[in-house]
MARGUZA-768743 format. One record per atom (N, C-alpha, C): x, z, y; residue in three letters. Coordinates in steps of 0.02 Angstrom, whole numbers, padded with zeros to 5 digits, always signed. Example, Ala and Ser with C-alpha at 12.3 -4.5 7.8 and 13.67 -1.06 7.14 Angstrom:
+00660+00390-00284Ala
+00615+00390-00225Ala
+00660+00390-00165Ala
+00642+00354-00112Ser
+00684+00357-00053Ser
+00645+00394+00002Ser
END
This chain:
+02008+02986-00390Met
+01941+02961-00374Met
+01930+02895-00411Met
+01874+02891-00448Gln
+01861+02832-00488Gln
+01840+02774-00444Gln
+01870+02715-00457Gln
+01855+02656-00418Gln
+01789+02625-00441Gln
+01749+02603-00392Ile
+01684+02572-00407Ile
+01696+02503-00436Ile
+01665+02487-00492Pro
+01676+02421-00523Pro
+01654+02364-00477Pro
+01691+02309-00483Val
+01675+02250-00443Val
+01605+02224-00460Val
+01585+02229-00523Ser
+01519+02205-00542Ser
+01463+02243-00507Ser
+01474+02308-00496Leu
+01424+02348-00461Leu
+01420+02328-00388Leu
+01479+02317-00357Trp
+01480+02292-00288Trp
+01443+02225-00282Trp
+01455+02183-00331Thr
+01424+02117-00332Thr
+01348+02123-00337Thr
+01324+02169-00380Leu
+01253+02179-00388Leu
+01221+02204-00324Leu
+01252+02254-00293Val
+01225+02282-00231Val
+01225+02229-00176Val
+01279+02191-00170Ala
+01283+02139-00119Ala
+01230+02085-00131Ala
+01220+02068-00195Gly
+01169+02018-00212Gly
+01099+02041-00194Gly
+01084+02104-00206Met
+01019+02131-00188Met
+01009+02131-00113Met
+01061+02150-00076Ala
+01056+02152-00003Ala
+01047+02082+00025Ala
+01085+02034+00000Val
+01080+01965+00023Val
+01010+01938+00008Val
+00985+01952-00052Thr
+00919+01927-00071Thr
+00864+01956-00026Thr
+00867+02022-00016Ala
+00815+02054+00026Ala
+00818+02027+00098Ala
+00878+02021+00125Phe
+00884+01997+00194Phe
+00862+01924+00199Phe
+00880+01883+00151Ser
+00861+01812+00152Ser
+00786+01803+00148Ser
+00754+01840+00103Val
+00681+01835+00096Val
+00647+01857+00160Val
+00672+01910+00191Trp
+00641+01934+00253Trp
+00648+01882+00309Trp
+00708+01854+00317Val
+00718+01803+00369Val
+00677+01741+00353Val
+00674+01722+00289Gly
+00637+01662+00270Gly
+00562+01667+00284Gly
+00536+01728+00286Gln
+00465+01737+00299Gln
+00449+01757+00371Gln
+00500+01771+00411Asn
+00489+01796+00479Asn
+00534+01761+00530Asn
+00548+01698+00519His
+00594+01662+00564His
+00561+01637+00628His
+00497+01625+00627Ala
+00460+01601+00686Ala
+00490+01536+00714Ala
+00515+01493+00671Leu
+00544+01430+00693Leu
+00492+01374+00697Leu
+00436+01382+00664Leu
+00386+01329+00662Leu
+00329+01343+00711Leu
+00298+01290+00736Pro
+00239+01301+00780Pro
+00181+01329+00739Pro
+00128+01348+00773Glu
+00071+01378+00739Glu
+00039+01330+00689Glu
+00009+01359+00639Gln
-00026+01320+00588Gln
-00096+01304+00614Gln
-00115+01240+00613Ala
-00180+01221+00639Ala
-00216+01172+00593Ala
-00196+01167+00530Ser
-00230+01123+00483Ser
-00226+01153+00413Ser
-00266+01126+00368Gln
-00264+01148+00298Gln
-00199+01129+00265Gln
-00166+01076+00288Gln
-00105+01053+00258Gln
-00044+01095+00281Gln
-00049+01129+00337Ala
+00008+01164+00365Ala
+00036+01219+00319Ala
-00005+01262+00288Pro
+00023+01314+00244Pro
+00064+01286+00186Pro
+00045+01227+00160Leu
+00083+01197+00105Leu
+00153+01179+00128Leu
+00158+01147+00186Val
+00223+01127+00212Val
+00264+01188+00231Val
+00233+01237+00263Asp
+00269+01297+00284Asp
+00295+01337+00225Asp
+00255+01340+00171Gly
+00279+01375+00112Gly
+00342+01344+00084Gly
+00344+01278+00082Phe
+00403+01243+00058Phe
+00462+01254+00105Phe
+00449+01250+00170Phe
+00503+01261+00219Phe
+00531+01332+00213Phe
+00488+01382+00204Asn
+00511+01451+00199Asn
+00556+01461+00138Asn
+00539+01428+00083Ile
+00581+01433+00023Ile
+00649+01402+00037Ile
+00650+01343+00067Met
+00714+01311+00082Met
+00755+01352+00131Met
+00722+01381+00181Phe
+00759+01421+00230Phe
+00786+01485+00198Phe
+00748+01515+00153Thr
+00772+01575+00118Thr
+00835+01559+00078Thr
+00833+01504+00041Ile
+00892+01485+00001Ile
+00951+01468+00046Ile
+00938+01435+00102Ala
+00992+01418+00148Ala
+01024+01481+00177Ala
+00984+01530+00196Ile
+01012+01592+00223Ile
+01054+01628+00170Ile
+01029+01630+00108Ala
+01068+01663+00054Ala
+01134+01627+00042Ala
+01133+01561+00038Leu
+01195+01524+00026Leu
+01243+01533+00085Leu
+01217+01533+00146Phe
+01260+01543+00204Phe
+01295+01611+00202Phe
+01256+01663+00187Leu
+01285+01730+00184Leu
+01337+01736+00129Leu
+01323+01708+00070Val
+01370+01713+00015Val
+01434+01675+00030Val
+01428+01614+00054Val
+01488+01573+00067Val
+01529+01601+00124Val
+01496+01617+00180Glu
+01534+01642+00238Glu
+01563+01711+00225Glu
+01526+01754+00191Ser
+01552+01820+00174Ser
+01613+01814+00128Ser
+01610+01769+00080Thr
+01667+01759+00035Thr
+01728+01735+00073Thr
+01717+01689+00120Ile
+01773+01664+00161Ile
+01805+01720+00201Ile
+01764+01762+00232Leu
+01790+01817+00273Leu
+01827+01868+00229Leu
+01799+01884+00172Ile
+01832+01932+00127Ile
+01900+01905+00104Ile
+01902+01842+00086Phe
+01965+01812+00063Phe
+02016+01806+00119Phe
+01991+01794+00181Leu
+02037+01792+00238Leu
+02073+01858+00249Leu
+02036+01912+00237Val
+02066+01978+00246Val
+02107+02000+00186Val
+02079+01992+00126Lys
+02112+02019+00067Lys
+02174+01978+00048Lys
+02172+01914+00056Phe
+02227+01871+00034Phe
+02267+01842+00092Phe
+02265+01876+00149Arg
+02304+01853+00206Arg
+02379+01863+00192Arg
+02419+01825+00227Arg
+02492+01834+00218Arg
+02515+01897+00255Arg
+02548+01941+00217Arg
+02573+02002+00246Arg
+02636+01989+00287Arg
+02649+02033+00334Arg
+02708+02027+00376Arg
+02772+02031+00333Arg
+02815+01982+00340Gly
+02878+01981+00302Gly
+02873+01950+00234Gly
+02813+01931+00213Asp
+02804+01900+00146Asp
+02816+01825+00152Asp
+02873+01802+00124Glu
+02891+01732+00126Glu
+02886+01698+00058Glu
+02856+01733+00010Thr
+02851+01705-00057Thr
+02797+01652-00062Thr
+02800+01613-00115Asp
+02749+01562-00127Asp
+02685+01594-00152Asp
+02630+01558-00143Gly
+02566+01582-00169Gly
+02563+01575-00245Gly
+02513+01606-00275Leu
+02505+01602-00348Leu
+02489+01530-00369Leu
+02519+01506-00423Pro
+02507+01437-00446Pro
+02441+01431-00484Pro
+02385+01431-00447Ile
+02319+01427-00477Ile
+02300+01353-00486Ile
+02286+01333-00547Glu
+02270+01263-00561Glu
+02196+01250-00566Glu
+02156+01299-00575Gly
+02084+01288-00582Gly
+02052+01341-00625Gly
+01985+01343-00621Asn
+01946+01391-00660Asn
+01883+01354-00683Asn
+01884+01333-00746Val
+01830+01293-00772Val
+01762+01329-00770Val
+01758+01393-00792Pro
+01693+01427-00787Pro
+01666+01431-00716Pro
+01712+01444-00667Leu
+01690+01448-00598Leu
+01665+01380-00572Leu
+01699+01327-00591Glu
+01678+01261-00569Glu
+01611+01241-00599Glu
+01601+01260-00663Ile
+01535+01248-00694Ile
+01481+01287-00658Ile
+01497+01350-00640Phe
+01448+01393-00607Phe
+01428+01364-00540Phe
+01477+01346-00497Trp
+01459+01323-00431Trp
+01432+01251-00430Trp
+01435+01218-00488Thr
+01402+01153-00493Thr
+01332+01161-00521Thr
+01323+01206-00568Ala
+01257+01215-00600Ala
+01207+01246-00552Ala
+01229+01297-00514Ile
+01182+01331-00470Ile
+01152+01284-00418Ile
+01193+01246-00380Pro
+01162+01198-00333Pro
+01118+01146-00367Pro
+01138+01125-00428Ser
+01097+01075-00463Ser
+01028+01103-00479Ser
+01026+01164-00502Val
+00962+01196-00518Val
+00920+01203-00455Val
+00952+01223-00400Ile
+00915+01231-00337Ile
+00886+01165-00313Ile
+00928+01112-00314Val
+00905+01047-00291Val
+00849+01020-00334Val
+00854+01026-00400Ile
+00801+01003-00445Ile
+00737+01042-00434Ile
+00744+01108-00426Gly
+00685+01150-00414Gly
+00650+01133-00349Gly
+00689+01123-00296Leu
+00659+01103-00232Leu
+00627+01034-00236Leu
+00658+00990-00274Gly
+00630+00923-00282Gly
+00561+00926-00316Gly
+00556+00965-00369Ile
+00492+00972-00404Ile
+00440+01004-00358Ile
+00461+01055-00321Tyr
+00416+01089-00276Tyr
+00391+01042-00221Tyr
+00436+01002-00193Ser
+00416+00956-00139Ser
+00368+00903-00164Ser
+00379+00879-00225Val
+00333+00830-00254Val
+00264+00860-00263Val
+00261+00923-00284Asp
+00196+00956-00294Asp
+00160+00964-00227Asp
+00197+00984-00174Val
+00166+00991-00108Val
+00141+00924-00083Val
+00182+00873-00089Phe
+00162+00806-00066Phe
+00102+00781-00105Phe
+00099+00797-00169Asn
+00042+00775-00209Asn
-00022+00812-00189Asn
-00016+00877-00174Gln
-00075+00915-00151Gln
-00101+00889-00084Gln
-00057+00861-00044Met
-00077+00833+00020Met
-00104+00762+00013Met
-00103+00735-00048Gly
-00131+00669-00061Gly
-00084+00612-00048Gly
-00019+00624-00056Gly
+00028+00572-00040Gly
+00056+00533-00098Gly
+00037+00550-00160Leu
+00068+00518-00218Leu
+00020+00478-00260Leu
-00044+00492-00255Glu
-00091+00456-00298Glu
-00091+00382-00280Glu
-00084+00337-00329Pro
-00084+00265-00314Pro
-00152+00242-00291Pro
-00151+00193-00245Gly
-00214+00165-00221Gly
-00206+00090-00214Gly
-00262+00055-00219Ser
-00260-00018-00213Ser
-00259-00036-00140Ser
-00210-00074-00119His
-00203-00095-00049His
-00223-00168-00043His
-00275-00181-00003Ala
-00297-00250+00007Ala
-00259-00279+00065Ala
-00218-00329+00053His
-00180-00361+00106His
-00225-00406+00148His
-00213-00405+00212Ser
-00249-00450+00256Ser
-00221-00520+00249Ser
-00259-00572+00269Pro
-00234-00640+00264Pro
-00169-00649+00302Pro
-00163-00617+00361Ala
-00102-00625+00399Ala
-00042-00598+00361Ala
-00054-00541+00327His
+00001-00513+00289His
+00018-00556+00228His
-00032-00585+00197Val
-00019-00629+00141Val
+00022-00689+00163Val
+00004-00717+00221Ala
+00041-00774+00246Ala
+00113-00756+00261Ala
+00123-00696+00288His
+00190-00675+00304His
+00231-00665+00241His
+00198-00640+00188Ser
+00235-00626+00127Ser
+00247-00687+00085Ser
+00201-00735+00085Ser
+00205-00790+00038Ser
+00227-00856+00069Ser
+00239-00857+00135Gly
+00262-00919+00166Gly
+00204-00961+00190Gly
+00219-01020+00214Thr
+00168-01063+00243Thr
+00132-01107+00192Thr
+00153-01105+00129Ala
+00121-01148+00079Ala
+00048-01130+00068Ala
+00030-01067+00084Leu
-00039-01046+00073Leu
-00082-01053+00136Leu
-00053-01082+00188Ala
-00089-01085+00251Ala
-00155-01122+00245Ala
-00157-01173+00203Ala
-00217-01214+00196Ala
-00275-01177+00164Ala
-00258-01125+00125Thr
-00311-01090+00088Thr
-00329-01023+00119Thr
-00295-01004+00174Leu
-00307-00938+00202Leu
-00378-00930+00229Leu
-00407-00985+00252Asn
-00474-00980+00279Asn
-00526-00962+00227Asn
-00509-00973+00164Asp
-00556-00957+00110Asp
-00550-00885+00086Asp
-00500-00849+00112Ile
-00490-00780+00090Ile
-00530-00733+00134Ile
-00576-00694+00106Pro
-00616-00649+00147Pro
-00575-00591+00173Pro
-00596-00563+00229Glu
-00564-00504+00255Glu
-00577-00445+00207Glu
-00529-00400+00198Pro
-00540-00344+00154Pro
-00594-00298+00180Pro
-00637-00277+00135Thr
-00692-00233+00155Thr
-00678-00161+00137Thr
-00631-00147+00094Ser
-00616-00079+00075Ser
-00568-00049+00125Ser
-00570+00018+00130Ala
-00525+00053+00176Ala
-00454+00050+00150Ala
-00406+00052+00195Pro
-00336+00052+00173Pro
-00321+00113+00131Pro
-00277+00106+00083Ser
-00263+00161+00037Ser
-00189+00176+00032Ser
-00152+00163+00085Ile
-00082+00181+00088Ile
-00074+00235+00140Ile
-00046+00291+00120Gly
-00034+00344+00170Gly
-00049+00412+00143Gly
-00037+00463+00184Leu
-00046+00532+00165Leu
-00120+00549+00162Leu
-00144+00566+00102Gly
-00214+00582+00093Gly
-00258+00522+00080Gly
-00229+00462+00074Ala
-00269+00402+00065Ala
-00308+00403+00000Ala
-00280+00432-00052Ser
-00313+00431-00117Ser
-00377+00472-00118Ser
-00385+00518-00071Arg
-00445+00560-00070Arg
-00507+00520-00054Arg
-00498+00462-00022Gly
-00555+00420-00005Gly
-00591+00392-00065Gly
-00557+00389-00123Glu
-00588+00362-00182Glu
-00639+00411-00212Glu
-00632+00475-00197Ser
-00676+00525-00226Ser
-00724+00555-00175Ser
-00703+00558-00112Lys
-00744+00590-00061Lys
-00733+00556+00006Lys
-00787+00530+00036Pro
-00779+00498+00102Pro
-00764+00551+00156Pro
-00729+00531+00207Ala
-00711+00576+00261Ala
-00772+00592+00305Ala
-00769+00650+00338Asp
-00822+00669+00384Asp
-00819+00628+00449Asp
-00758+00611+00469Leu
-00749+00574+00531Leu
-00694+00522+00521Leu
-00708+00460+00540Val
-00660+00406+00535Val
-00642+00382+00605Val
-00577+00377+00618Val
-00553+00354+00684Val
-00501+00300+00672Val
-00508+00244+00706Asn
-00458+00191+00704Asn
-00406+00204+00758Asn
-00342+00208+00737Val
-00289+00225+00784Val
-00241+00166+00788Val
-00227+00143+00848Thr
-00182+00087+00859Thr
-00123+00111+00900Thr
-00063+00099+00874Gly
-00002+00116+00910Gly
+00027+00054+00942Gly
+00048+00061+01004Met
+00078+00005+01041Met
+00130+00034+01088Met
+00175-00009+01110Gln
+00225+00014+01158Gln
+00192+00022+01227Gln
+00180+00083+01251Phe
+00200+00146+01222Phe
+00140+00193+01230Phe
+00090+00185+01188Ala
+00028+00223+01194Ala
-00008+00223+01127Ala
-00054+00271+01120Trp
-00099+00275+01063Trp
-00170+00261+01087Trp
-00207+00219+01051Ile
-00277+00204+01066Ile
-00320+00228+01008Ile
-00372+00266+01023Phe
-00415+00295+00971Phe
-00485+00265+00978Phe
-00508+00233+00925Glu
-00574+00201+00925Glu
-00618+00235+00873Glu
-00678+00254+00894Tyr
-00726+00287+00849Tyr
-00778+00235+00828Tyr
-00770+00204+00769Pro
-00816+00149+00750Pro
-00888+00171+00742Pro
-00899+00233+00721Asn
-00968+00257+00714Asn
-00996+00285+00778Asn
-00952+00297+00827Gly
-00976+00324+00890Gly
-00978+00274+00946Gly
-00942+00217+00936Gly
-00942+00165+00986Gly
-00904+00181+01048Gly
-00852+00224+01043Val
-00812+00242+01102Val
-00739+00231+01087Val
-00700+00221+01139Thr
-00627+00213+01134Thr
-00595+00257+01186Thr
-00544+00295+01166Thr
-00512+00341+01212Thr
-00436+00339+01203Thr
-00402+00373+01249Gly
-00329+00377+01245Gly
-00306+00443+01216Gly
-00351+00484+01192Glu
-00334+00546+01159Glu
-00383+00558+01101Glu
-00361+00596+01053Leu
-00400+00606+00992Leu
-00442+00669+00999Leu
-00507+00663+00988His
-00553+00719+00988His
-00583+00726+00919His
-00581+00785+00890Ile
-00607+00797+00823Ile
-00641+00865+00820Ile
-00689+00874+00775Pro
-00718+00941+00766Pro
-00678+00982+00717Pro
-00674+01047+00729Val
-00637+01091+00684Val
-00672+01093+00616Val
-00632+01095+00563Gly
-00659+01099+00495Gly
-00681+01033+00466Gly
-00677+00978+00504Ala
-00699+00913+00478Ala
-00641+00878+00442Ala
-00658+00844+00388Asp
-00609+00803+00353Asp
-00601+00737+00392Asp
-00545+00730+00426Val
-00534+00674+00472Val
-00490+00621+00438Val
-00511+00559+00443Gln
-00473+00503+00416Gln
-00453+00457+00474Gln
-00388+00448+00482Leu
-00362+00403+00533Leu
-00339+00338+00500Leu
-00366+00282+00521Asn
-00344+00216+00499Asn
-00293+00191+00549Asn
-00230+00191+00529Leu
-00175+00177+00575Leu
-00153+00104+00572Leu
-00136+00077+00630Ser
-00108+00010+00634Ser
-00062+00007+00695Ser
-00020-00044+00697Ala
+00026-00053+00753Ala
+00023-00124+00778Ala
+00027-00133+00843Gln
+00023-00200+00872Gln
+00090-00235+00876Gln
+00144-00197+00879Asp
+00209-00228+00894Asp
+00263-00207+00846Asp
+00283-00143+00848Val
+00337-00118+00805Val
+00312-00057+00766Val
+00355-00029+00725Ile
+00336+00030+00686Ile
+00331+00091+00732Ile
+00276+00126+00727His
+00267+00190+00761His
+00253+00243+00707His
+00255+00305+00727Ala
+00240+00360+00680Ala
+00195+00411+00715Ala
+00137+00422+00686Phe
+00088+00470+00713Phe
+00105+00539+00686Phe
+00122+00586+00730Trp
+00144+00652+00708Trp
+00113+00706+00752Trp
+00081+00755+00719Val
+00055+00814+00753Val
+00092+00874+00723Val
+00140+00903+00758Pro
+00180+00957+00728Pro
+00139+01016+00704Pro
+00087+01036+00741Gln
+00047+01093+00720Gln
+00006+01079+00657Gln
-00006+01016+00642Phe
-00043+00999+00582Phe
+00004+00987+00523Phe
+00069+00979+00536Arg
+00120+00965+00485Arg
+00106+00899+00448Arg
+00079+00851+00482Val
+00065+00786+00452Val
+00096+00731+00494Val
+00121+00680+00462Lys
+00152+00623+00496Lys
+00142+00561+00452Lys
+00125+00505+00484Gln
+00115+00443+00448Gln
+00135+00385+00492Gln
+00172+00337+00462Asp
+00194+00278+00500Asp
+00135+00231+00512Asp
+00136+00201+00571Ala
+00090+00146+00588Ala
+00130+00082+00586Ala
+00111+00036+00541Leu
+00151-00023+00527Leu
+00116-00087+00550Leu
+00153-00132+00581Pro
+00122-00196+00601Pro
+00101-00237+00540Pro
+00038-00257+00537Gly
+00013-00299+00483Gly
-00004-00263+00419Gly
+00011-00199+00414Ile
-00004-00161+00353Ile
-00043-00098+00372Ile
-00107-00094+00357Pro
-00145-00034+00375Pro
-00125+00026+00334Pro
-00119+00082+00365Thr
-00104+00145+00332Thr
-00158+00196+00349Thr
-00154+00253+00316Gln
-00208+00301+00323Gln
-00179+00371+00324Gln
-00210+00415+00361Leu
-00190+00486+00365Leu
-00253+00528+00366Leu
-00254+00579+00321Arg
-00312+00624+00318Arg
-00289+00696+00325Arg
-00327+00734+00362Phe
-00311+00805+00373Phe
-00374+00841+00394Phe
-00370+00907+00395Thr
-00426+00948+00417Thr
-00399+01001+00464Thr
-00420+01000+00527Ala
-00398+01049+00576Ala
-00434+01115+00564Ala
-00399+01170+00574Thr
-00428+01236+00561Thr
-00432+01280+00623Thr
-00403+01257+00679Lys
-00405+01296+00741Lys
-00423+01251+00799Lys
-00467+01275+00842Thr
-00482+01238+00903Thr
-00423+01243+00951Thr
-00417+01193+00993Gly
-00363+01193+01042Gly
-00339+01122+01055Gly
-00287+01117+01095Thr
-00257+01053+01113Thr
-00186+01050+01087Thr
-00170+00998+01048Tyr
-00105+00992+01016Tyr
-00075+00924+01031Tyr
-00008+00921+01037Pro
+00024+00857+01055Pro
+00025+00807+00998Pro
+00017+00744+01015Val
+00027+00689+00968Val
+00091+00654+00989Val
+00139+00651+00943Val
+00205+00625+00958Val
+00220+00564+00915Val
+00251+00514+00944Cys
+00277+00458+00904Cys
+00345+00479+00877Cys
+00351+00484+00811Ala
+00412+00508+00779Ala
+00457+00451+00754Ala
+00446+00390+00777Glu
+00486+00333+00757Glu
+00511+00298+00820Glu
+00577+00289+00825Leu
+00606+00257+00884Leu
+00577+00187+00891Leu
+00539+00176+00946Cys
+00500+00115+00952Cys
+00516+00076+01016Cys
+00568+00096+01052Gly
+00586+00059+01112Gly
+00613+00104+01166Gly
+00623+00075+01225Gly
+00655+00111+01279Gly
+00616+00171+01305Gly
+00550+00168+01301Tyr
+00508+00223+01325Tyr
+00476+00262+01267Tyr
+00511+00263+01211His
+00485+00298+01152His
+00470+00371+01167His
+00512+00403+01206Gly
+00503+00474+01220Gly
+00439+00489+01259Gly
+00412+00440+01293Ser
+00351+00450+01332Ser
+00288+00431+01294Ser
+00296+00409+01231Met
+00237+00388+01192Met
+00205+00451+01162Met
+00166+00484+01203Arg
+00134+00546+01183Arg
+00060+00545+01202Arg
+00022+00581+01163Ser
-00048+00591+01179Ser
-00066+00662+01157Ser
-00128+00675+01144Gln
-00147+00741+01121Gln
-00209+00737+01078Gln
-00215+00786+01033Val
-00275+00792+00992Val
-00311+00856+01013Val
-00374+00849+01030Ile
-00414+00905+01053Ile
-00463+00923+00998Ile
-00457+00984+00972Val
-00499+01008+00918Val
-00555+01049+00949Val
-00617+01025+00941His
-00675+01058+00970His
-00712+01097+00915His
-00756+01140+00938Thr
-00808+01165+00893Thr
-00856+01107+00880Thr
-00895+01109+00826Pro
-00943+01054+00813Pro
-00990+01041+00872Pro
-01013+01094+00904Glu
-01058+01085+00960Glu
-01022+01051+01019Glu
-00961+01074+01033Glu
-00923+01043+01088Glu
-00907+00970+01074Glu
-00892+00955+01010Tyr
-00877+00886+00993Tyr
-00938+00841+01002Tyr
-00996+00864+00980Asp
-01057+00824+00990Asp
-01070+00812+01064Asp
-01059+00864+01104Ser
-01069+00857+01176Ser
-01020+00807+01206Ser
-00957+00812+01185Trp
-00906+00765+01211Trp
-00923+00693+01191Trp
-00944+00684+01129Leu
-00960+00616+01105Leu
-01018+00586+01145Leu
-01069+00625+01157Lys
-01127+00599+01194Lys
-01107+00582+01266Lys
-01067+00626+01298Glu
-01046+00612+01366Glu
-01002+00550+01370Glu
-00958+00542+01320Thr
-00914+00484+01320Thr
-00953+00420+01307Thr
-01001+00423+01261Gln
-01043+00364+01249Gln
-01080+00344+01311Gln
-01106+00392+01348Leu
-01142+00377+01410Leu
-01095+00347+01462Leu
-01035+00376+01467Ala
-00987+00353+01518Ala
-00961+00282+01503Ala
-00962+00262+01439Gln
-00934+00197+01421Gln
-00988+00144+01410Gln
-01051+00158+01428Lys
-01103+00108+01422Lys
-01089+00051+01471Lys
-01096-00012+01449Pro
-01081-00069+01493Pro
-01123-00070+01557Pro
-01187-00046+01552Asp
-01231-00048+01610Asp
-01232+00017+01649Asp
-01180+00059+01637Leu
-01179+00124+01670Leu
-01176+00116+01746Leu
-01132+00072+01770Gln
-01125+00063+01842Gln
-01191+00043+01874Gln
-01226-00002+01840Lys
-01290-00025+01867Lys
-01342+00031+01864Lys
-01334+00077+01815Ala
-01384+00129+01806Ala
-01376+00185+01857Ala
-01314+00201+01878Ile
-01304+00259+01921Ile
-01279+00241+01990Ile
-01246+00183+01996Ala
-01217+00165+02061Ala
-01267+00123+02100Ala
-01323+00154+02120Val
-01375+00120+02158Val
-01375+00146+02229Val
-01369+00101+02277Asn
-01369+00120+02347Asn
-01441+00128+02370Asn
-01462+00187+02393Pro
-01533+00196+02414Pro
-01552+00148+02470Pro
-01504+00126+02510Ala
-01521+00080+02565Ala
-01544+00012+02539Ala
-01526-00004+02476Asp
-01546-00068+02447Asp
-01615-00066+02415Asp
-01647-00007+02413Leu
-01711+00000+02381Leu
-01767-00006+02432Leu
-01824-00032+02409Ser
-01883-00034+02451Ser
-01912+00036+02455Ser
-01955+00051+02504Pro
-01984+00118+02509Pro
-02020+00139+02446Pro
-02057+00093+02414Ser
-02094+00111+02354Ser
-02046+00125+02296Ser
-01993+00086+02291Glu
-01944+00098+02239Glu
-01908+00164+02249Glu
-01894+00180+02312Phe
-01859+00242+02327Phe
-01902+00303+02312Phe
-01968+00297+02327Leu
-02013+00355+02318Leu
-02043+00360+02248Leu
-02037+00306+02207Ala
-02068+00305+02141Ala
-02049+00365+02098Ala
-01985+00385+02094Pro
-01968+00442+02050Pro
-01998+00508+02074Pro
-02025+00510+02137His
-02049+00573+02164His
-02125+00576+02170His
-02159+00530+02135Ile
-02232+00527+02139Ile
-02264+00593+02119Ile
-02240+00622+02064Gln
-02271+00683+02040Gln
-02263+00739+02090Gln
-02205+00743+02123His
-02195+00796+02172His
-02236+00785+02235His
-02251+00721+02251Leu
-02290+00707+02311Leu
-02365+00718+02301Leu
-02385+00718+02238Gly
-02455+00729+02223Gly
-02499+00669+02236Gly
-02472+00610+02232Val
-02511+00548+02243Val
-02500+00502+02184Val
-02546+00453+02178Ser
-02539+00404+02124Ser
-02495+00347+02147Ser
-02475+00305+02099Ala
-02433+00247+02115Ala
-02471+00199+02159Ala
-02538+00190+02146Ala
-02578+00144+02186Ala
-02584+00169+02258Ala
-02595+00235+02267Thr
-02599+00263+02334Thr
-02534+00254+02372Thr
-02478+00267+02336Leu
-02412+00259+02367Leu
-02402+00187+02389Leu
-02424+00139+02347Glu
-02416+00068+02363Glu
-02456+00050+02425Glu
-02517+00076+02429Ser
-02559+00060+02486Ser
-02532+00090+02551Ser
-02503+00149+02544Ile
-02474+00182+02603Ile
-02415+00141+02629Ile
-02373+00118+02582Val
-02314+00079+02601Val
-02335+00014+02633Val
-02386-00020+02605Lys
-02409-00084+02633Lys
-02440-00075+02702Lys
-02469-00017+02715Gly
-02502-00006+02778Gly
-02455+00010+02835Gly
-02392+00021+02818Gln
-02343+00037+02870Gln
-02324-00025+02909Gln
END
């Protein structure tokens, strides 16, 4: 019976490993759902890395198991092993293959990061406080003459997109031990959770009051540090309505694990409704407008809103009240 060549076994094994690795790499279900335009870019890169990792694991572990069985010490064999000093072609091979993989993944990751807007250079305007911190106290006398920066911060993921296209929604985000504060400068409201409309290009202007924090939404596959004294920026577009966790991904103190919030993605109509309700709820004179005790009103003041239903004029109502 003719023996099957080792090269044929190697080819068949390589095809099986490749097919299995590709299938696992595309069907692992290890990542949360995709909920932003940026998520498919990150997931595509992760799937490629996971496919390569599965293939390398199978090849290395299978080789170890085969060698354990084939080259095990037989019973009664007390001889020395073969005096193998090295194999230059094999060493070149197992050095070249990982090098090619690492370089390829590096180029791929740079392309993904660039598509997400993380590589384009942008001009960062330092605040006076940051200038003083960087340059020492010698400039303290002239700091009052330095105007506050008027341009948006341009450090962060997606920051460069602001130079060509303004965002649909801008939210100022402040990280502090141990909470996130969201301020809507165009809406005049401040909340403890992020509300955005689906499909909108959202720009977050991040800052930190105390230590470094990191704004991370796993379902969006975006993360950006919030730095004390240095404004950063994060831009993304949500593609699915729902509620997703906001996690601080930078160790920021004893209660770091509890520094969580949520981002609620509305339909455009739901977002407009939420914004109007929140604006009304946060009006300074709201308490005076709705918290009125009827016992504190005069009869005419109490009945004034019901004039039309009573079928009388304001003058008639006044005369009736005075006649009592």
